[in-house]
C-alpha positions in Angstrom: 0.0 0.2 0.1 1.8 3.6 -1.0 0.8 5.3 1.9 2.2 8.7 0.8 0.5 9.0 -2.7 -1.9 12.0 -2.8 -4.9 12.4 -5.5 -7.9 13.9 -6.1 -11.0 11.7 -6.0 -14.0 12.7 -7.7 -17.6 11.9 -6.4 -21.2 12.1 -7.3 -22.3 13.1 -11.0 -18.8 14.1 -11.8 -17.3 17.0 -11.7 -18.2 20.1 -13.6 -15.7 22.7 -13.9 -12.4 24.6 -12.0 -12.6 26.4 -8.7 -11.0 29.3 -8.6 -9.5 30.6 -5.4 -9.8 33.8 -5.2 -11.9 34.9 -1.9 -11.6 31.7 0.2 -15.7 31.5 1.2 -17.0 33.0 -2.1 -14.6 30.5 -4.8 -15.6 27.8 -3.0 -19.2 28.0 -3.9 -18.8 27.4 -7.4 -18.3 24.0 -8.8 -18.8 20.7 -6.6 -18.1 20.5 -2.8 -14.5 19.9 -1.7 -13.8 17.3 0.9 -10.5 16.9 2.8 -10.5 13.2 4.4 -7.0 11.8 5.1 -6.9 8.4 2.7 -6.5 5.6 4.3 -8.3 5.3 7.0 -10.3 2.0 6.7 -13.5 1.7 7.1 -14.0 5.4 6.9 -12.4 6.0 3.8 -10.4 3.9 1.8 -10.1 2.7 -2.5 -10.7 -1.1 -3.1 -8.1 -3.0 -5.1 -9.6 -1.2 -8.1 -8.7 2.3 -6.8 -12.1 2.7 -6.1 -12.7 5.4 -3.0 -15.0 3.2 -0.2 -16.3 4.0 2.9 -18.3 5.2 5.6 -17.5 8.8 5.0 -18.0 8.7 1.3 -20.7 6.9 1.7 -22.2 9.6 4.6 -20.8 12.2 1.6 -23.0 10.3 -1.3 -26.5 10.6 0.8 -25.8 14.1 2.0 -24.4 16.2 -1.0 -25.7 14.0 -3.9 -29.1 12.8 -2.2 -30.6 15.4 -0.2 -28.9 18.3 -1.7 -28.3 17.9 -5.2 -24.8 18.7 -5.3 -21.7 17.9 -6.3 -18.5 16.8 -4.5 -14.8 15.4 -4.8 -12.3 14.3 -1.8 -9.2 15.6 -1.6 -6.6 13.6 0.1 -5.2 15.6 2.9 -2.5 14.4 5.9 -4.7 14.6 9.1 -2.2 16.8 10.4 -2.1 19.4 8.5 -5.4 19.0 7.3 -7.6 21.4 9.5 -4.9 24.6 8.3 -5.7 23.0 4.9 -9.3 23.8 5.4 -8.9 27.1 6.3 -6.8 28.1 3.6 -8.9 27.0 1.5 -7.8 24.0 -0.5 -11.5 22.3 0.4 -14.6 23.8 2.0 -15.5 21.1 4.2 -13.6 18.2 6.4 -15.3 14.6 6.3 -12.3 12.4 8.0 -13.4 10.5 11.1 -12.7 13.7 12.9 -13.0 13.7 16.7 -15.5 17.5 18.1 -13.2 18.4 20.8 -12.7 22.1 22.4 -9.1 22.6 20.7 -10.3 22.2 17.0 -13.6 24.1 18.1 -11.5 27.2 18.4 -10.3 26.9 14.9 -13.2 25.8 13.0 -17.2 24.6 13.9 -18.6 21.0 13.4 -21.8 20.0 12.5 -24.0 17.6 14.8 -22.4 14.6 15.6 -22.5 11.3 13.0 -20.6 8.6 15.2 -20.0 7.8 18.0 -15.6 6.4 19.0 -13.1 5.5 21.1 -9.9 5.2 22.1 -8.7 1.9 21.8 -5.2 0.2 22.1 -4.5 -2.9 19.9 -1.8 -5.2 20.8 0.0 -8.3 19.1 -1.6 -11.4 20.2 0.3 -13.4 23.2 2.3 -10.3 24.0 3.0 -9.3 27.2 0.3 -6.5 27.5 -2.3 -7.9 29.5 -4.0 -4.4 30.7 -3.1 -0.7 30.8 -0.2 -0.3 33.4 1.4 -2.8 31.1 3.0 0.2 28.5 4.5 1.7 31.2 8.2 1.9 30.1 7.3 1.0 26.4 6.4 2.2 23.2 3.2 3.0 21.3 2.2 4.2 18.4 -0.4 6.9 16.8 -1.2 9.0 14.2 -0.1 12.3 13.8 -2.5 14.9 14.9 -5.2 12.9 16.0 -7.0 12.1 19.1 -5.0 8.5 19.7 -2.0 10.9 19.8 -3.6 13.4 22.4 -4.8 9.9 24.7 -1.2 8.6 24.2 -0.1 11.9 25.7 -2.2 11.6 28.4 -1.4 8.0 29.7 2.4 9.2 29.4 1.7 12.0 32.3 -0.1 9.3 34.1 3.0 7.0 33.4 5.5 9.9 34.5 6.7 10.0 31.3 7.6 6.5 31.2 6.4 6.1 27.5 7.6 6.3 24.4 5.1 7.7 21.4 6.2 7.5 17.8 3.8 9.4 15.7 3.3 8.1 12.2 2.3 10.3 9.1 -1.1 7.7 8.6 -2.1 4.7 10.5 -0.8 2.5 8.3 2.2 3.4 9.6 1.5 2.9 13.1 0.2 -0.6 12.7 3.6 -1.3 10.6 5.5 -0.4 13.3 3.4 -2.9 15.7 3.7 -6.0 13.5 7.4 -5.3 13.3 7.6 -5.0 16.8 8.9 -1.3 17.4 5.7 -0.8 19.0 3.7 -2.6 21.2 0.8 -1.4 21.1 -1.3 1.0 18.6 -3.6 3.9 20.1 -6.5 5.0 18.0 -10.4 4.9 17.0 -12.3 1.5 17.7 -13.6 0.8 14.4 -10.2 1.3 12.6 -8.3 -0.6 15.8 -11.3 -3.4 15.1 -10.6 -3.4 11.0 -7.4 -4.4 11.5 -7.9 -7.2 14.2 -9.9 -8.3 11.5 -7.8 -8.1 8.3 -4.7 -9.6 10.6 -5.4 -12.5 13.1 -2.2 -10.9 15.2 -3.8 -8.3 16.0 -6.7 -7.8 19.1 -7.8 -5.2 21.1 -6.8 -4.7 24.7 -9.4 -5.8 27.0 -10.5 -4.4 30.5 -13.3 -1.3 31.9 -12.3 2.2 30.7 -14.3 5.4 30.2 -16.9 3.9 28.0 -18.1 1.3 30.9 -18.3 4.3 33.1 -20.4 6.2 31.3 -22.4 3.2 29.4 -22.6 0.5 32.1 -23.4 -2.7 30.4 -23.9 -1.2 27.3 -20.3 -0.3 26.8 -17.8 -2.8 24.4 -15.4 -5.6 26.6 -12.4 -4.0 25.0 -10.5 -0.8 27.3 -11.8 2.5 25.8 -9.6 5.2 26.9 -11.9 8.1 26.0 -15.5 8.6 24.3 -15.8 10.5 21.5 -17.9 11.9 18.3 -16.9 12.9 15.1 -18.4 15.7 13.3 -17.9 17.2 9.7 -15.8 20.4 9.9 -16.4 23.7 8.3 -14.3 26.9 8.2 -15.8 29.5 11.0 -17.5 32.0 7.9 -19.1 29.5 6.4 -22.0 28.9 8.7 -25.0 29.0 6.2 -23.4 26.2 4.1 -23.3 24.3 7.9 -26.6 24.9 8.2 -27.8 23.6 5.6 -25.4 20.3 5.6 -26.4 19.6 9.0 -29.8 19.8 8.0 -29.3 17.4 5.1 -27.3 15.2 8.2 -30.7 15.0 10.5 -32.9 14.0 6.9 -30.4 11.3 6.6 -30.3 9.8 9.7 -34.4 11.0 10.4 -35.3 8.7 6.9 -33.2 5.2 8.2 -30.2 6.1 5.7 -28.0 6.6 8.2 -28.5 3.4 9.8 -28.5 1.1 6.5 -25.1 2.7 5.4 -23.9 2.3 9.2 -24.8 -1.4 9.3 -22.9 -1.6 5.2 -19.7 -0.7 7.0 -19.4 -1.6 10.7 -20.8 -4.8 13.3 -24.1 -4.5 15.5 -26.0 -1.0 16.1 -25.7 2.5 15.6 -25.3 4.3 18.4 -28.7 5.3 20.1 -27.8 9.0 20.3 -27.5 9.6 16.4 -30.6 7.6 16.3 -32.6 9.4 18.5 -31.3 13.3 17.5 -32.8 13.5 14.2 -36.4 13.1 12.2 -37.1 13.3 8.7 -39.2 16.6 7.6 -41.7 16.0 5.4 -41.9 16.6 1.8 -37.8 15.7 1.8 -36.1 12.7 0.0 -35.8 11.6 3.7 -39.5 11.6 4.6 -40.1 9.8 1.8 -37.5 7.0 2.7 -36.2 7.4 -1.5 -32.5 7.2 -1.9 -30.8 7.9 -5.0 -27.2 6.3 -6.6 -24.4 4.9 -5.0 -23.6 5.2 -1.7 -20.4 5.1 -2.3 -20.7 7.6 -5.4 -19.1 7.1 -8.7 -14.6 8.0 -8.3 -12.2 8.6 -10.4 -8.3 9.4 -10.2 -6.4 12.2 -11.0 -2.7 12.5 -10.2 -1.7 15.4 -7.7 1.7 16.4 -6.1 -0.1 17.9 -3.4 
């Protein structure tokens, strides 16, 4: 897998015309909605063996922009540690990249309502000597730069009085490569992505134990250790509030129509988060209220080489 390749990924009905970068907000009202995303981050955004973009975020983009708003869109592959500055520099209009809503990011961008609930978890090698969280003291863990997994590792380092080495990688495959090569004893990262690696690599398992989710959710918490409970949102520039409101309305229609639940089950086991499903209701006369959906959930995608 070439984790350094950068490309534009075009979705929906295809691209119509370019995007002149004059005034940031005004220019991006022209042409397709450009979506910044760090690819690959399976199962949220990744390419098939045939090079087609798929994943939960592209599927949600198809439902929100193509099906509900009648807009074209394209994904712009961008490193996660620079994705917020790139948004604010006008390289794209929104971010859909399994991005956790938190106070630090909220100072730089505005978010939609949440569309996913996630946990920070610890992936380890089966048969390793890591049986509980305290066993990480004095060891090396791998994370992705700029993520809440990196932040969770930093918090753990404080708990261990500095006795934790954190190796940060540009993309998550690099962190898991380090684990598989015994360059790190664990990967701290989002549960859905860590779980994906456990399915694809029988040597990788999730560290068991109780954690923050167990404290908050009791019997409904997963059986693996959770360091945090988080929510994902779509990120917008802070001067783009009218568009954020429109997208938020479309997102809630997708949730209220049952389309969200369909897409969730396509990419994840178990039931969608109750907190997400309970939030929205379909509005009369909308696509969501009528229960209709058009097009392929993953969109029609093509790749164009980019140096970016």
